[in-house]
C-alpha positions in Angstrom: -11.7 26.2 117.0 -11.6 29.7 115.6 -11.5 30.0 111.6 -7.8 31.0 111.8 -6.8 28.3 114.1 -8.7 25.7 111.7 -6.9 27.1 108.7 -3.4 26.7 110.3 -4.2 23.1 111.3 -5.2 22.5 107.6 -2.2 23.9 106.0 0.3 21.8 108.6 -2.0 18.9 107.8 -1.6 19.3 104.2 2.3 19.8 104.2 2.4 16.3 106.4 0.5 14.9 104.1 2.6 16.1 101.0 5.7 15.0 102.7 4.2 11.6 103.6 3.0 11.2 99.6 6.5 12.2 98.2 8.2 9.5 100.7 5.8 6.8 99.9 6.1 7.4 95.9 10.1 7.1 96.4 10.6 10.3 94.4 13.9 12.3 94.4 15.5 14.9 92.4 19.0 15.1 90.7 20.4 18.2 89.2 23.6 18.0 87.3 26.2 20.3 85.2 28.3 19.4 82.1 31.7 21.1 82.1 34.8 20.5 80.3 38.2 19.8 81.8 38.8 23.4 82.6 35.5 23.5 84.5 34.1 25.4 81.6 30.3 25.0 81.2 29.4 22.8 78.0 26.3 24.2 76.2 23.7 22.1 74.5 25.0 18.8 76.3 22.7 15.9 75.5 21.7 13.8 78.7 20.1 10.3 78.3 19.1 8.7 81.7 18.6 4.7 81.6 17.9 2.4 84.2 19.1 -0.9 84.1 16.4 -2.3 86.2 13.6 -0.8 84.0 14.8 -1.7 80.2 11.9 0.5 78.8 12.7 3.6 80.9 14.6 6.5 78.8 14.6 10.2 79.3 16.5 12.4 77.2 17.4 16.2 78.3 18.9 19.1 76.7 21.3 20.9 79.1 20.9 24.8 79.4 23.5 27.0 78.2 25.0 27.1 81.3 25.5 23.2 81.2 22.9 22.6 83.8 20.2 20.2 83.6 17.4 18.8 86.7 15.6 15.7 86.6 12.6 14.2 88.9 13.2 10.5 89.5 9.9 9.3 90.1 11.1 6.0 91.5 14.4 6.6 93.7 14.5 3.1 94.8 16.5 2.0 91.5 20.1 3.2 90.0 20.1 5.1 87.1 22.6 5.7 84.3 23.5 8.9 83.1 25.0 9.4 79.9 26.0 13.0 79.2 27.5 13.7 75.6 28.1 16.9 73.2 29.7 17.6 70.0 33.7 17.5 70.0 33.6 15.7 73.3 33.8 12.0 74.2 30.6 10.6 75.9 31.0 10.1 79.8 28.6 7.8 81.7 28.0 7.7 85.6 25.7 5.3 87.6 23.7 7.1 90.3 21.8 6.2 93.0 20.3 8.6 95.5 18.5 8.6 98.4 14.4 8.4 98.5 13.1 11.8 99.1 15.8 13.8 98.7 15.9 16.8 96.7 19.8 18.3 96.6 21.5 15.7 94.7 23.9 17.5 92.8 26.5 16.2 90.4 29.1 17.4 87.9 29.8 15.7 84.7 33.4 16.3 83.2 33.7 15.8 79.4 37.0 15.4 77.7 37.3 16.8 74.3 38.0 14.2 71.5 41.6 15.0 71.5 42.0 14.6 75.3 40.3 11.5 75.2 42.3 9.9 72.7 45.5 11.3 74.2 44.2 9.7 77.5 43.5 6.5 76.1 47.1 6.4 74.1 48.8 7.1 77.6 46.8 4.2 79.3 48.0 2.0 76.4 51.4 3.2 76.9 51.4 2.4 80.6 50.6 -1.1 80.1 53.5 -4.1 79.9 54.6 -4.3 76.4 53.5 -1.0 74.8 55.5 0.7 77.6 58.5 -0.8 76.3 57.7 -0.6 72.4 57.4 3.4 73.0 60.6 3.5 74.7 62.2 1.3 71.9 61.0 3.8 69.3 62.6 6.8 71.4 65.9 5.2 71.7 65.7 4.4 67.7 65.1 8.2 67.2 68.2 8.9 69.5 70.0 6.5 67.3 70.7 4.1 70.2 69.9 0.7 68.2 71.5 -1.8 70.5 69.4 -0.4 73.6 66.4 -0.4 71.4 66.7 -3.8 70.2 66.8 -5.0 73.6 63.4 -2.8 74.4 61.7 -4.2 71.4 62.7 -7.6 72.5 61.0 -7.2 76.1 57.9 -5.6 74.4 57.9 -8.8 72.2 58.1 -11.0 75.0 55.5 -9.3 77.3 53.1 -9.1 74.3 53.9 -12.0 71.6 51.5 -10.7 69.2 52.4 -7.1 69.2 53.4 -6.9 65.4 55.4 -3.3 65.9 57.6 -5.0 68.3 58.5 -7.7 65.6 58.7 -4.9 63.1 61.3 -3.1 65.0 63.7 -6.1 65.7 63.1 -6.9 62.0 64.2 -3.1 60.9 67.3 -3.2 63.2 68.5 -6.6 62.3 68.2 -5.5 58.7 70.1 -2.3 59.1 72.8 -4.6 60.9 73.1 -6.9 57.9 71.9 -9.7 59.9 69.3 -10.8 57.1 68.3 -14.3 58.5 67.1 -12.8 62.0 65.6 -9.7 60.0 63.3 -12.7 57.8 62.4 -14.5 61.0 61.5 -11.6 62.8 59.7 -10.0 60.0 57.5 -13.5 59.7 56.8 -13.1 63.3 55.5 -9.8 62.4 53.1 -10.9 59.6 52.1 -13.8 61.5 50.2 -11.1 63.7 49.4 -9.0 61.0 49.6 -9.9 57.2 49.3 -6.4 56.1 52.1 -4.9 58.3 53.7 -3.2 54.8 56.7 -2.3 56.6 57.3 -6.0 57.4 56.7 -7.2 53.7 59.4 -4.7 52.5 61.9 -5.9 55.1 60.8 -9.7 54.3 61.3 -9.4 50.7 64.6 -7.4 50.8 65.8 -9.8 53.5 64.7 -12.8 51.4 66.6 -11.5 48.3 69.8 -10.9 50.2 69.7 -14.6 51.3 69.1 -15.6 47.8 65.6 -16.7 48.1 64.0 -15.1 44.9 60.8 -17.0 45.2 60.2 -15.9 48.5 61.2 -12.1 47.7 59.0 -12.2 44.7 55.9 -13.5 46.9 56.4 -10.9 49.5 56.7 -8.2 46.8 53.7 -9.1 45.1 51.9 -8.8 48.4 53.5 -5.6 49.3 52.7 -4.2 45.8 49.0 -5.5 46.3 48.7 -3.4 49.7 50.7 -0.4 48.1 49.7 0.0 44.6 50.7 3.6 44.5 53.7 3.4 46.2 56.7 5.0 44.3 58.7 1.7 44.9 56.0 -0.5 43.6 55.6 1.6 40.9 59.1 1.8 39.9 59.3 -2.1 40.1 56.2 -2.5 38.0 58.0 0.0 35.6 61.2 -2.1 35.3 59.7 -5.2 34.2 58.4 -3.4 31.2 61.9 -1.6 30.7 63.5 -4.9 30.8 61.4 -6.0 28.3 62.1 -2.8 26.2 58.3 -1.8 26.3 58.9 2.0 27.0 55.1 2.4 26.1 53.7 0.9 29.3 56.7 1.5 31.6 56.1 5.5 30.7 52.7 5.9 32.8 54.1 4.1 35.6 57.0 6.2 35.8 54.9 9.2 35.8 52.5 7.8 38.2 55.7 7.2 40.5 56.9 10.8 40.0 53.4 12.3 40.7 53.8 10.7 44.2 57.3 11.5 44.8 58.9 13.9 42.2 62.5 13.1 43.9 62.4 9.7 43.6 65.5 9.0 42.2 65.3 5.9 40.2 62.1 7.0 38.5 63.6 10.2 37.7 66.8 8.4 36.0 64.4 6.0 34.1 62.2 8.5 32.9 64.9 10.4 31.8 66.0 7.5 29.5 62.6 7.1 28.2 62.5 10.6 27.3 65.6 10.5 25.6 64.8 7.4 23.4 61.3 9.2 22.6 63.4 12.2 21.4 62.8 14.6 23.9 66.2 15.9 24.7 64.9 18.8 26.7 62.9 16.7 29.1 65.6 14.3 29.3 68.3 16.8 30.4 65.8 18.2 32.9 65.0 14.9 34.6 68.8 13.9 34.6 69.5 17.2 36.3 67.1 16.6 39.0 68.4 12.8 39.5 71.6 14.6 40.5 69.9 16.9 42.6 68.1 13.9 44.4 71.0 11.8 44.4 74.1 13.3 43.5 76.3 9.9 44.7 73.6 7.6 43.3 74.4 4.4 41.2 73.5 6.1 38.1 75.1 9.5 38.7 78.1 9.0 36.5 76.2 8.0 33.7 73.8 10.9 34.1 76.5 13.3 34.1 78.1 11.9 31.2 74.7 11.7 29.2 74.0 15.5 30.3 77.3 16.4 28.3 75.9 15.2 25.1 72.5 17.0 25.5 
């Protein structure tokens, strides 16, 4: 056999052996690309590869600027989990099982931005029974269709009995309609599923007061104030306790905090004006009474505010 013939034969034998070794070892090559939802490459994505059947196996890769990466799997007999993530994007996972000895396995990993992921999750929730009716009810409330909204809130509560916002919607509509007993019962159902739902605490407190149950009113208000220490209504109610005791010294800082949170809160404007008047600050009292009339021209203290201004 000539040297040339012998060389060709050896080369062919080597190629055959290499192929046989690759197949025997069970290798395979995987390449992938990380892109966003518009198809644009996500530069600098991190790819973490794990194997459920080999708990100690872990490979971390950094994608190129064009979002691409490559990986040689030494044991393609197993399935692998590819987790692709990047700053500003929600991670995506995909289980991949490729054929032994294959070299052209290409995959695209589409990453949603954090905002897109949240929106998709919210949409998924809204499509579920109960949550769908809840969102429809809220739309009807915004449109002023309270009767239709109440029916939808009822459907939502029936579909998901522990859905506190559905009970809150029923309680609010009932309170608006003057049905205080039903408002209180629905607020209680709301609080049974979420005892920190401040809207339901407020409705329960107000409904209990309308029904003459002052003990329940005080209990709900105490819980509301505990959860909302800087709420203007909370601060005003605390100030009123001192005002009723003729204690302007302790009422004044509470009223000032109230107005810092909400400069147009009518009750705090009027009572703070009265505190200033009693302290001798006539200009300050007049200024706050004028602001009160701007905020609540038809308020319960409007007539008193106008009469007081005449003498300042």
